[in-house]
C-alpha atoms as a printed R data frame, in Angstrom:
    type eleno elety resid chain resno       x       y       z
1   ATOM     1    CA   MET     A     1 229.870 114.346 131.864
2   ATOM     2    CA   SER     A     2 231.209 117.721 133.325
3   ATOM     3    CA   SER     A     3 234.490 117.952 134.810
4   ATOM     4    CA   PRO     A     4 234.291 117.658 138.700
5   ATOM     5    CA   PRO     A     5 236.593 120.556 140.834
6   ATOM     6    CA   SER     A     6 206.819 103.150 159.447
7   ATOM     7    CA   ASP     A     7 205.683 103.918 157.730
8   ATOM     8    CA   VAL     A     8 207.591 106.730 155.911
9   ATOM     9    CA   ARG     A     9 209.542 107.602 158.919
10  ATOM    10    CA   SER     A    10 212.222 105.869 156.990
11  ATOM    11    CA   GLY     A    11 215.681 106.324 157.774
12  ATOM    12    CA   LEU     A    12 215.573 108.283 154.901
13  ATOM    13    CA   THR     A    13 214.294 107.322 152.263
14  ATOM    14    CA   GLY     A    14 211.497 108.571 151.661
15  ATOM    15    CA   ASP     A    15 208.940 105.550 151.568
16  ATOM    16    CA   GLY     A    16 210.322 103.435 154.404
17  ATOM    17    CA   GLU     A    17 210.985  99.988 151.956
18  ATOM    18    CA   GLY     A    18 214.623 100.706 151.837
19  ATOM    19    CA   SER     A    19 217.306  97.915 152.239
20  ATOM    20    CA   ALA     A    20 220.615  97.424 153.683
21  ATOM    21    CA   ALA     A    21 221.446  94.758 150.708
22  ATOM    22    CA   PRO     A    22 223.596  95.631 147.869
23  ATOM    23    CA   SER     A    23 221.737  97.304 145.345
24  ATOM    24    CA   GLY     A    24 221.812  96.942 141.244
25  ATOM    25    CA   GLY     A    25 218.767  97.607 138.695
26  ATOM    26    CA   PRO     A    26 217.655  95.070 137.153
27  ATOM    27    CA   GLY     A    27 220.230  93.374 134.725
28  ATOM    28    CA   ARG     A    28 222.587  95.223 136.109
29  ATOM    29    CA   GLU     A    29 225.983  93.779 138.687
30  ATOM    30    CA   THR     A    30 225.615  93.823 141.875
31  ATOM    31    CA   ARG     A    31 228.426  96.040 142.786
32  ATOM    32    CA   PRO     A    32 230.432  95.380 146.284
33  ATOM    33    CA   ALA     A    33 230.241  96.932 149.628
34  ATOM    34    CA   ALA     A    34 232.905 100.402 149.972
35  ATOM    35    CA   ALA     A    35 235.738  98.547 151.634
36  ATOM    36    CA   PRO     A    36 235.532  99.256 155.954
37  ATOM    37    CA   VAL     A    37 236.982 102.901 156.676
38  ATOM    38    CA   PRO     A    38 240.373 102.510 158.202
39  ATOM    39    CA   TYR     A    39 240.178 103.929 161.823
40  ATOM    40    CA   ASP     A    40 243.137 103.942 164.267
41  ATOM    41    CA   GLY     A    41 241.169 105.368 167.192
42  ATOM    42    CA   ARG     A    42 239.223 104.096 170.263
43  ATOM    43    CA   PRO     A    43 236.268 101.580 169.014
44  ATOM    44    CA   LEU     A    44 232.645 103.106 169.046
45  ATOM    45    CA   VAL     A    45 229.621 102.581 170.605
46  ATOM    46    CA   VAL     A    46 227.388 104.310 167.655
47  ATOM    47    CA   ALA     A    47 223.650 104.781 168.226
48  ATOM    48    CA   VAL     A    48 221.385 104.809 164.619
49  ATOM    49    CA   THR     A    49 218.156 106.524 164.670
50  ATOM    50    CA   GLY     A    50 215.587 105.291 161.948
51  ATOM    51    CA   ALA     A    51 217.485 101.607 161.568
52  ATOM    52    CA   ALA     A    52 214.998  99.576 161.009
53  ATOM    53    CA   SER     A    53 214.359 100.711 157.210
54  ATOM    54    CA   GLY     A    54 215.958 102.742 154.532
55  ATOM    55    CA   LEU     A    55 219.567 104.318 155.107
56  ATOM    56    CA   GLY     A    56 219.716 103.815 158.615
57  ATOM    57    CA   ARG     A    57 219.200 100.436 158.352
58  ATOM    58    CA   MET     A    58 221.707 100.122 155.425
59  ATOM    59    CA   LEU     A    59 224.548 102.413 158.245
60  ATOM    60    CA   ALA     A    60 223.366 100.523 160.895
61  ATOM    61    CA   ALA     A    61 224.655  96.819 158.860
62  ATOM    62    CA   ARG     A    62 227.752  98.503 157.665
63  ATOM    63    CA   LEU     A    63 228.652  99.908 161.013
64  ATOM    64    CA   VAL     A    64 228.112  96.405 162.703
65  ATOM    65    CA   GLU     A    65 230.908  96.016 160.444
66  ATOM    66    CA   SER     A    66 233.430  98.796 160.675
67  ATOM    67    CA   PRO     A    67 236.569  97.947 162.358
68  ATOM    68    CA   GLY     A    68 235.988 100.779 164.369
69  ATOM    69    CA   VAL     A    69 232.831 100.970 165.726
70  ATOM    70    CA   ARG     A    70 232.539  98.383 168.946
71  ATOM    71    CA   ARG     A    71 229.018  97.873 169.182
72  ATOM    72    CA   VAL     A    72 225.559  99.621 167.375
73  ATOM    73    CA   LEU     A    73 222.309 100.500 169.166
74  ATOM    74    CA   ALA     A    74 219.463 100.527 166.907
75  ATOM    75    CA   VAL     A    75 216.683 102.920 167.591
76  ATOM    76    CA   ASP     A    76 213.615 102.625 165.854
77  ATOM    77    CA   GLU     A    77 209.771 102.881 166.407
78  ATOM    78    CA   ARG     A    78 209.699  98.745 165.450
79  ATOM    79    CA   ARG     A    79 212.607  96.126 165.610
80  ATOM    80    CA   GLY     A    80 214.427  95.559 162.613
81  ATOM    81    CA   ASP     A    81 216.233  93.087 160.934
82  ATOM    82    CA   VAL     A    82 219.715  94.231 160.933
83  ATOM    83    CA   PRO     A    83 222.012  91.357 162.306
84  ATOM    84    CA   GLY     A    84 224.360  92.157 164.743
85  ATOM    85    CA   VAL     A    85 222.987  95.398 166.776
86  ATOM    86    CA   GLN     A    86 221.409  96.229 170.328
87  ATOM    87    CA   TRP     A    87 217.738  97.272 169.044
88  ATOM    88    CA   ARG     A    88 216.107 100.306 171.486
89  ATOM    89    CA   VAL     A    89 212.497 100.099 170.390
90  ATOM    90    CA   LEU     A    90 210.903 104.029 170.960
91  ATOM    91    CA   ASP     A    91 209.616 106.713 169.400
92  ATOM    92    CA   VAL     A    92 212.364 109.409 169.205
93  ATOM    93    CA   ARG     A    93 209.965 111.941 170.353
94  ATOM    94    CA   ASP     A    94 210.282 110.452 174.198
95  ATOM    95    CA   PRO     A    95 212.517 111.599 176.178
96  ATOM    96    CA   ALA     A    96 213.368 108.366 177.891
97  ATOM    97    CA   VAL     A    97 215.390 108.414 174.449
98  ATOM    98    CA   ALA     A    98 218.030 109.868 176.975
99  ATOM    99    CA   GLU     A    99 218.721 107.121 178.932
100 ATOM   100    CA   ARG     A   100 218.975 104.761 175.700
101 ATOM   101    CA   LEU     A   101 221.828 106.708 175.038
102 ATOM   102    CA   ARG     A   102 223.980 106.151 177.871
103 ATOM   103    CA   GLY     A   103 227.315 104.719 177.241
104 ATOM   104    CA   VAL     A   104 227.248 106.007 173.566
105 ATOM   105    CA   ASP     A   105 229.703 108.009 171.914
106 ATOM   106    CA   VAL     A   106 228.247 108.798 168.892
107 ATOM   107    CA   VAL     A   107 224.360 109.471 167.508
108 ATOM   108    CA   VAL     A   108 223.370 109.368 163.657
109 ATOM   109    CA   HIS     A   109 219.766 111.113 163.458
110 ATOM   110    CA   LEU     A   110 218.344 109.351 159.995
111 ATOM   111    CA   ALA     A   111 214.570 108.824 162.291
112 ATOM   112    CA   LEU     A   112 213.089 111.786 159.666
113 ATOM   113    CA   ASP     A   113 209.465 111.532 157.957
114 ATOM   114    CA   LEU     A   114 210.260 112.084 154.295
115 ATOM   115    CA   GLY     A   115 206.971 110.812 153.224
116 ATOM   116    CA   MET     A   116 206.104 113.316 149.704
117 ATOM   117    CA   GLU     A   117 202.075 112.380 150.797
118 ATOM   118    CA   SER     A   118 202.282 113.182 154.453
119 ATOM   119    CA   ASP     A   119 200.730 115.996 155.864
120 ATOM   120    CA   PRO     A   120 203.368 118.704 156.134
121 ATOM   121    CA   LYS     A   121 201.993 120.298 159.404
122 ATOM   122    CA   VAL     A   122 202.834 116.235 160.771
123 ATOM   123    CA   ARG     A   123 205.649 115.528 159.310
124 ATOM   124    CA   SER     A   124 207.077 118.824 160.072
125 ATOM   125    CA   ALA     A   125 206.366 118.912 163.872
126 ATOM   126    CA   TYR     A   126 207.783 114.866 164.060
127 ATOM   127    CA   ASN     A   127 210.657 115.972 161.935
128 ATOM   128    CA   VAL     A   128 211.342 119.199 164.358
129 ATOM   129    CA   ARG     A   129 210.605 117.647 167.410
130 ATOM   130    CA   GLY     A   130 212.195 114.340 166.980
131 ATOM   131    CA   THR     A   131 215.663 116.112 166.268
132 ATOM   132    CA   GLN     A   132 215.163 118.525 169.172
133 ATOM   133    CA   THR     A   133 214.768 115.779 171.507
134 ATOM   134    CA   VAL     A   134 217.576 113.588 170.335
135 ATOM   135    CA   LEU     A   135 219.944 116.649 170.682
136 ATOM   136    CA   THR     A   136 218.634 117.229 173.369
137 ATOM   137    CA   ALA     A   137 218.789 113.585 174.730
138 ATOM   138    CA   ALA     A   138 222.237 113.363 173.400
139 ATOM   139    CA   ALA     A   139 223.575 115.832 175.069
140 ATOM   140    CA   ALA     A   140 221.952 115.283 178.118
141 ATOM   141    CA   ALA     A   141 223.618 111.144 177.975
142 ATOM   142    CA   GLY     A   142 227.260 112.433 177.649
143 ATOM   143    CA   VAL     A   143 226.917 112.128 173.759
144 ATOM   144    CA   HIS     A   144 230.286 113.751 172.684
145 ATOM   145    CA   ARG     A   145 229.341 114.083 168.860
146 ATOM   146    CA   VAL     A   146 226.024 113.743 166.831
147 ATOM   147    CA   VAL     A   147 225.913 113.567 162.884
148 ATOM   148    CA   LEU     A   148 222.838 114.376 161.242
149 ATOM   149    CA   CYS     A   149 221.545 114.180 157.370
150 ATOM   150    CA   THR     A   150 219.143 117.259 155.704
151 ATOM   151    CA   SER     A   151 219.865 117.485 151.460
152 ATOM   152    CA   ALA     A   152 222.489 119.834 149.311
153 ATOM   153    CA   MET     A   153 218.578 121.306 148.780
154 ATOM   154    CA   VAL     A   154 219.026 123.594 151.789
155 ATOM   155    CA   TYR     A   155 221.487 126.281 149.441
156 ATOM   156    CA   GLY     A   156 218.368 126.637 147.012
157 ATOM   157    CA   ALA     A   157 218.527 126.517 143.331
158 ATOM   158    CA   LEU     A   158 219.537 129.685 142.024
159 ATOM   159    CA   PRO     A   159 220.687 130.852 138.450
160 ATOM   160    CA   ASP     A   160 223.554 133.120 139.855
161 ATOM   161    CA   ASN     A   161 224.237 130.061 142.305
162 ATOM   162    CA   GLU     A   162 228.400 128.815 141.640
163 ATOM   163    CA   VAL     A   163 228.948 125.374 140.019
164 ATOM   164    CA   PRO     A   164 230.252 123.279 142.540
165 ATOM   165    CA   LEU     A   165 229.110 125.179 145.621
166 ATOM   166    CA   ALA     A   166 231.804 125.045 148.535
167 ATOM   167    CA   GLU     A   167 230.445 123.582 152.017
168 ATOM   168    CA   ASP     A   168 230.703 126.909 153.558
169 ATOM   169    CA   ALA     A   169 228.367 128.842 150.903
170 ATOM   170    CA   GLU     A   170 225.156 130.535 151.792
171 ATOM   171    CA   LEU     A   171 221.586 128.255 152.337
172 ATOM   172    CA   ARG     A   172 219.665 130.393 150.607
173 ATOM   173    CA   ALA     A   173 216.428 127.762 150.448
174 ATOM   174    CA   THR     A   174 213.090 129.313 150.819
175 ATOM   175    CA   GLU     A   175 211.305 127.256 153.194
176 ATOM   176    CA   GLU     A   176 207.802 127.242 152.094
177 ATOM   177    CA   ALA     A   177 205.065 124.239 152.699
178 ATOM   178    CA   SER     A   178 208.235 122.014 151.917
179 ATOM   179    CA   LEU     A   179 210.731 119.127 153.549
180 ATOM   180    CA   VAL     A   180 213.379 121.546 152.791
181 ATOM   181    CA   GLY     A   181 211.339 123.803 155.180
182 ATOM   182    CA   ASP     A   182 211.964 121.033 157.913
183 ATOM   183    CA   LEU     A   183 215.464 120.654 156.403
184 ATOM   184    CA   LEU     A   184 216.590 124.317 157.110
185 ATOM   185    CA   GLU     A   185 214.993 123.887 160.951
186 ATOM   186    CA   ILE     A   186 217.051 121.066 161.324
187 ATOM   187    CA   GLU     A   187 219.844 122.762 160.159
188 ATOM   188    CA   ARG     A   188 219.411 125.309 162.543
189 ATOM   189    CA   LEU     A   189 218.789 122.891 165.427
190 ATOM   190    CA   GLY     A   190 222.159 120.862 164.436
191 ATOM   191    CA   ARG     A   191 224.431 124.766 164.334
192 ATOM   192    CA   ARG     A   192 222.407 125.834 167.679
193 ATOM   193    CA   ALA     A   193 223.361 122.347 170.220
194 ATOM   194    CA   PRO     A   194 227.106 122.864 170.500
195 ATOM   195    CA   ARG     A   195 226.588 126.348 171.798
196 ATOM   196    CA   VAL     A   196 223.763 125.342 173.909
197 ATOM   197    CA   HIS     A   197 226.116 121.892 175.034
198 ATOM   198    CA   PRO     A   198 229.324 122.670 175.175
199 ATOM   199    CA   GLY     A   199 231.377 119.322 174.713
200 ATOM   200    CA   MET     A   200 229.114 118.408 171.787
201 ATOM   201    CA   SER     A   201 229.921 118.402 168.387
202 ATOM   202    CA   VAL     A   202 227.718 118.049 165.676
203 ATOM   203    CA   THR     A   203 228.098 117.248 161.735
204 ATOM   204    CA   VAL     A   204 225.592 117.541 159.052
205 ATOM   205    CA   LEU     A   205 226.028 115.835 155.668
206 ATOM   206    CA   ARG     A   206 224.552 117.083 152.740
207 ATOM   207    CA   PRO     A   207 223.610 115.282 149.416
208 ATOM   208    CA   ALA     A   208 222.774 115.709 146.093
209 ATOM   209    CA   VAL     A   209 219.672 113.856 144.668
210 ATOM   210    CA   VAL     A   210 219.416 110.545 146.721
211 ATOM   211    CA   VAL     A   211 218.595 108.111 144.399
212 ATOM   212    CA   GLY     A   212 218.320 104.102 145.695
213 ATOM   213    CA   PRO     A   213 215.824 100.732 146.586
214 ATOM   214    CA   GLY     A   214 213.206 102.884 148.312
215 ATOM   215    CA   VAL     A   215 214.117 106.435 147.722
216 ATOM   216    CA   ASP     A   216 210.705 108.268 145.862
217 ATOM   217    CA   THR     A   217 210.994 111.985 146.353
218 ATOM   218    CA   VAL     A   218 210.635 114.689 144.014
219 ATOM   219    CA   LEU     A   219 213.643 114.839 142.041
220 ATOM   220    CA   THR     A   220 212.907 110.826 141.137
221 ATOM   221    CA   ARG     A   221 209.594 111.293 140.659
222 ATOM   222    CA   HIS     A   222 210.449 113.835 137.358
223 ATOM   223    CA   PHE     A   223 212.275 110.791 136.095
224 ATOM   224    CA   GLU     A   224 208.709 109.189 135.774
225 ATOM   225    CA   ALA     A   225 207.204 111.776 133.396
226 ATOM   226    CA   PRO     A   226 207.125 111.040 130.096
227 ATOM   227    CA   ARG     A   227 208.578 113.886 129.091
228 ATOM   228    CA   LEU     A   228 211.693 115.929 131.239
229 ATOM   229    CA   LEU     A   229 209.779 119.235 132.077
230 ATOM   230    CA   VAL     A   230 212.563 122.005 131.579
231 ATOM   231    CA   VAL     A   231 211.643 125.913 131.925
232 ATOM   232    CA   SER     A   232 213.075 128.012 128.710
233 ATOM   233    CA   GLY     A   233 215.996 130.180 129.612
234 ATOM   234    CA   SER     A   234 217.001 127.677 132.973
235 ATOM   235    CA   ARG     A   235 220.010 125.824 133.380
236 ATOM   236    CA   PRO     A   236 219.322 122.176 134.688
237 ATOM   237    CA   CYS     A   237 222.414 120.496 136.282
238 ATOM   238    CA   TRP     A   238 222.239 117.388 137.621
239 ATOM   239    CA   GLN     A   239 224.597 115.641 140.528
240 ATOM   240    CA   PHE     A   240 222.907 112.103 141.914
241 ATOM   241    CA   CYS     A   241 224.106 110.415 145.320
242 ATOM   242    CA   HIS     A   242 223.779 107.021 145.511
243 ATOM   243    CA   VAL     A   243 222.672 105.391 148.717
244 ATOM   244    CA   ASP     A   244 225.391 103.070 149.014
245 ATOM   245    CA   ASP     A   245 227.696 106.015 149.065
246 ATOM   246    CA   LEU     A   246 225.884 108.269 151.178
247 ATOM   247    CA   ALA     A   247 226.160 105.291 153.553
248 ATOM   248    CA   SER     A   248 229.926 105.255 153.154
249 ATOM   249    CA   ALA     A   249 230.292 108.961 153.942
250 ATOM   250    CA   LEU     A   250 228.506 108.714 156.907
251 ATOM   251    CA   GLU     A   251 230.893 106.268 158.528
252 ATOM   252    CA   TYR     A   252 233.367 108.777 157.667
253 ATOM   253    CA   ALA     A   253 231.189 111.270 159.732
254 ATOM   254    CA   VAL     A   254 230.801 108.648 162.567
255 ATOM   255    CA   LEU     A   255 234.752 107.973 162.560
256 ATOM   256    CA   GLY     A   256 235.255 111.883 163.023
257 ATOM   257    CA   LYS     A   257 237.037 112.064 160.047
258 ATOM   258    CA   VAL     A   258 234.762 114.596 158.352
259 ATOM   259    CA   GLU     A   259 233.261 117.347 160.601
260 ATOM   260    CA   GLY     A   260 230.982 120.156 160.143
261 ATOM   261    CA   GLU     A   261 228.714 120.648 157.239
262 ATOM   262    CA   VAL     A   262 229.926 118.507 154.399
263 ATOM   263    CA   THR     A   263 228.661 117.767 151.071
264 ATOM   264    CA   VAL     A   264 228.517 114.722 149.244
265 ATOM   265    CA   GLY     A   265 227.545 113.274 145.501
266 ATOM   266    CA   CYS     A   266 228.682 111.850 142.599
267 ATOM   267    CA   ASP     A   267 232.566 113.953 141.463
268 ATOM   268    CA   GLY     A   268 230.694 116.365 138.768
269 ATOM   269    CA   TRP     A   269 227.349 116.657 137.133
270 ATOM   270    CA   LEU     A   270 225.340 115.981 134.151
271 ATOM   271    CA   GLU     A   271 223.469 118.891 132.014
272 ATOM   272    CA   GLN     A   272 220.085 118.618 130.670
273 ATOM   273    CA   GLU     A   273 221.456 117.451 127.265
274 ATOM   274    CA   GLU     A   274 223.391 114.356 129.009
275 ATOM   275    CA   VAL     A   275 221.114 113.738 130.749
276 ATOM   276    CA   GLU     A   276 218.563 113.675 127.850
277 ATOM   277    CA   GLN     A   277 220.892 111.661 125.643
278 ATOM   278    CA   LEU     A   278 221.661 109.037 128.605
279 ATOM   279    CA   SER     A   279 217.519 108.371 129.267
280 ATOM   280    CA   GLY     A   280 216.399 108.483 126.084
281 ATOM   281    CA   ILE     A   281 213.379 110.363 127.453
282 ATOM   282    CA   ARG     A   282 212.654 113.771 125.549
283 ATOM   283    CA   ARG     A   283 212.408 117.237 126.433
284 ATOM   284    CA   MET     A   284 209.282 119.885 127.120
285 ATOM   285    CA   GLU     A   285 209.822 123.106 127.359
286 ATOM   286    CA   LEU     A   286 207.788 125.776 128.599
287 ATOM   287    CA   PRO     A   287 207.716 129.017 129.650
288 ATOM   288    CA   ALA     A   288 208.660 129.807 133.307
289 ATOM   289    CA   SER     A   289 205.251 131.509 134.158
290 ATOM   290    CA   LEU     A   290 203.258 128.859 132.557
291 ATOM   291    CA   ALA     A   291 205.299 126.177 134.689
292 ATOM   292    CA   LEU     A   292 205.482 128.023 137.592
293 ATOM   293    CA   GLY     A   293 201.868 128.856 137.467
294 ATOM   294    CA   THR     A   294 200.410 125.596 137.052
295 ATOM   295    CA   ALA     A   295 202.499 123.925 139.417
296 ATOM   296    CA   ALA     A   296 201.451 126.889 142.382
297 ATOM   297    CA   ARG     A   297 197.555 126.080 141.301
298 ATOM   298    CA   LEU     A   298 197.938 122.481 141.295
299 ATOM   299    CA   HIS     A   299 199.483 122.194 144.747
300 ATOM   300    CA   ARG     A   300 197.280 124.928 146.213
301 ATOM   301    CA   LEU     A   301 194.154 122.721 145.179
302 ATOM   302    CA   GLY     A   302 195.766 119.785 146.791
303 ATOM   303    CA   LEU     A   303 196.543 117.673 143.197
304 ATOM   304    CA   THR     A   304 200.726 117.982 143.929
305 ATOM   305    CA   PRO     A   305 202.860 116.959 146.610
306 ATOM   306    CA   ALA     A   306 204.868 119.717 145.703
307 ATOM   307    CA   PRO     A   307 204.876 123.636 146.184
308 ATOM   308    CA   ALA     A   308 205.830 125.427 142.416
309 ATOM   309    CA   GLY     A   309 209.121 126.198 144.435
310 ATOM   310    CA   ASP     A   310 210.388 123.158 144.349
311 ATOM   311    CA   LEU     A   311 210.377 123.160 140.743
312 ATOM   312    CA   ALA     A   312 214.121 125.448 140.287
313 ATOM   313    CA   TYR     A   313 215.587 122.279 141.824
314 ATOM   314    CA   THR     A   314 215.041 120.974 138.690
315 ATOM   315    CA   MET     A   315 215.796 124.581 136.731
316 ATOM   316    CA   TYR     A   316 218.875 125.819 138.286
317 ATOM   317    CA   PRO     A   317 222.145 124.215 139.340
318 ATOM   318    CA   TRP     A   318 223.017 123.361 143.272
319 ATOM   319    CA   VAL     A   319 225.789 120.804 142.395
320 ATOM   320    CA   VAL     A   320 228.347 120.273 145.307
321 ATOM   321    CA   SER     A   321 231.662 119.968 145.659
322 ATOM   322    CA   GLY     A   322 232.207 117.214 148.542
323 ATOM   323    CA   SER     A   323 235.568 119.206 148.996
324 ATOM   324    CA   ARG     A   324 235.563 117.980 152.620
325 ATOM   325    CA   LEU     A   325 235.040 114.152 151.849
326 ATOM   326    CA   HIS     A   326 237.760 114.545 148.719
327 ATOM   327    CA   GLU     A   327 240.422 115.814 151.636
328 ATOM   328    CA   ALA     A   328 239.990 113.291 154.063
329 ATOM   329    CA   GLY     A   329 240.179 110.221 151.869
330 ATOM   330    CA   TRP     A   330 236.792 109.785 150.372
331 ATOM   331    CA   ARG     A   331 235.817 108.878 147.139
332 ATOM   332    CA   PRO     A   332 232.513 107.940 145.328
333 ATOM   333    CA   ALA     A   333 231.910 104.443 144.428
334 ATOM   334    CA   TRP     A   334 229.333 105.659 141.911
335 ATOM   335    CA   THR     A   335 229.133 107.716 138.965
336 ATOM   336    CA   ASN     A   336 226.528 110.518 137.908
337 ATOM   337    CA   GLU     A   337 225.603 107.950 134.856
338 ATOM   338    CA   ASP     A   338 225.641 105.088 136.976
339 ATOM   339    CA   VAL     A   339 223.229 106.564 139.120
340 ATOM   340    CA   LEU     A   340 220.354 107.457 136.460
341 ATOM   341    CA   ALA     A   341 220.606 104.522 135.012
342 ATOM   342    CA   GLU     A   342 219.900 102.920 138.301
343 ATOM   343    CA   LEU     A   343 216.966 105.431 139.168
344 ATOM   344    CA   LEU     A   344 215.936 104.476 135.258
345 ATOM   345    CA   SER     A   345 215.549 100.749 136.071
346 ATOM   346    CA   GLN     A   346 214.022 101.434 139.592
347 ATOM   347    CA   VAL     A   347 211.151 104.309 138.297
348 ATOM   348    CA   ALA     A   348 210.506 101.796 135.124
349 ATOM   349    CA   GLY     A   349 206.658 101.358 134.802
350 ATOM   350    CA   ASN     A   350 205.816 104.294 136.855
351 ATOM   351    CA   HIS     A   351 204.438 107.419 135.729
352 ATOM   352    CA   ALA     A   352 204.494 110.827 137.192
353 ATOM   353    CA   VAL     A   353 203.553 114.308 136.155
354 ATOM   354    CA   ALA     A   354 204.543 117.728 138.523
355 ATOM   355    CA   GLY     A   355 205.361 114.712 141.195
356 ATOM   356    CA   ARG     A   356 202.025 113.343 141.275
357 ATOM   357    CA   ARG     A   357 202.115 109.675 140.401
358 ATOM   358    CA   LEU     A   358 199.494 108.334 138.253
359 ATOM   359    CA   GLY     A   359 197.839 104.997 137.528
360 ATOM   360    CA   GLY     A   360 195.691 102.771 135.756
361 ATOM   361    CA   LYS     A   361 192.883 104.719 133.980
362 ATOM   362    CA   ASP     A   362 194.707 108.388 134.920
363 ATOM   363    CA   ALA     A   363 197.977 107.267 133.285
364 ATOM   364    CA   ALA     A   364 196.687 105.521 130.291
365 ATOM   365    CA   THR     A   365 194.779 108.754 129.755
366 ATOM   366    CA   THR     A   366 197.659 111.006 130.310
367 ATOM   367    CA   LEU     A   367 200.269 109.191 128.478
368 ATOM   368    CA   GLY     A   368 197.861 108.464 125.294
369 ATOM   369    CA   ALA     A   369 196.956 112.159 125.147
370 ATOM   370    CA   ALA     A   370 200.457 113.087 124.092
371 ATOM   371    CA   GLY     A   371 202.501 113.052 127.100
372 ATOM   372    CA   ALA     A   372 203.842 115.835 129.426
373 ATOM   373    CA   THR     A   373 202.547 118.551 127.504
374 ATOM   374    CA   VAL     A   374 198.306 117.244 127.224
375 ATOM   375    CA   ALA     A   375 199.039 116.793 130.836
376 ATOM   376    CA   LEU     A   376 200.670 119.648 132.501
377 ATOM   377    CA   VAL     A   377 199.059 122.472 129.611
378 ATOM   378    CA   GLY     A   378 195.923 120.436 129.882
379 ATOM   379    CA   THR     A   379 196.132 120.386 134.131
380 ATOM   380    CA   ALA     A   380 193.346 123.230 133.503
381 ATOM   381    CA   ALA     A   381 190.793 120.494 133.421
382 ATOM   382    CA   LEU     A   382 191.634 119.483 136.298
383 ATOM   383    CA   VAL     A   383 192.063 122.743 138.331
384 ATOM   384    CA   ARG     A   384 188.168 123.610 137.363
385 ATOM   385    CA   ARG     A   385 187.171 120.336 138.339
386 ATOM   386    CA   ALA     A   386 188.189 120.463 142.005
387 ATOM   387    CA   ARG     A   387 186.790 124.066 141.555
388 ATOM   388    CA   ARG     A   388 183.071 122.549 140.888
389 ATOM   389    CA   ARG     A   389 183.842 120.422 144.140
390 ATOM   390    CA   ARG     A   390 184.624 122.529 146.136
391 ATOM   391    CA   ARG     A   391 181.529 125.001 145.470
392 ATOM   392    CA   GLY     A   392 179.162 122.029 145.976
């Protein structure tokens, strides 16, 4: 390892099937939950949106046990099964959420649609309007702190990125028709809120590649391919963030131990060669023009869920330092090696190429033909078939 320096509105897991239970892959020891965060202030009333599933469910369960939290309000479109919380069942886009937040000290907003198969316009409308409504409602209810969770992807993946990136590094991601565009807009709303609503602060957590139960993203699907795509001349650096660690980092933000923009992930990173050695998956190296051009055509034809721009996150580094959390005393419980092993156990049996999950006949044909090389380079057949359907 390199040295360190519902539906799909799922509380940031990607598919709505996350679990608050301790995680561990098949045959792996179950890790104990991280110790509660020491706190010597007034016990807080905390509201968590997206609390019925995924990361929201995990955080709500963790906060119930936190000595710094007096009461937890769980906000979601449906009632979940987290014991010890008080449920507020409603859509976060409903202005009535302001009344439900009366008496709350901190709001953690995790009710986002991160579904890869969601309609981009519908997804963006939900994410942006929901965040805007929650921020406005929190201000109206007298909430003094809101915690948002986006991604370190907002920094962009570029060949000249520093490794690791500091929290205050410029956000250079491109928006395109991608989830990253939603996250950038959420961050803009977060920066604007304290100016519009004096007395309310906003803390934003930016995790590295999130891995854990129920997490399904274009980056986790990268490891479902029979070969790991490597673009010629690129320098991939892989840094992961287990949802257990993300939940504990969010608790630090709830208690005010970190503020502003905060990055979170495992210490250090893995080079591409280390990933291949640990995973046992060989690489498939392609010229940038072929890989990006094919990805763009497939996405334009609706055959893959992610735009070509997202391929950059598997090409160039976007490793983060986590310095603000470390200064506050936080440490990750998981290493990059452990998280990669967890990820591989979770995706075992799945098959995806260019972010498109294959099943049944598709998987058998693709894998039997010669792996990802044929699958990616041979997409011309899929492109021609789609064009024929369009013509009539």
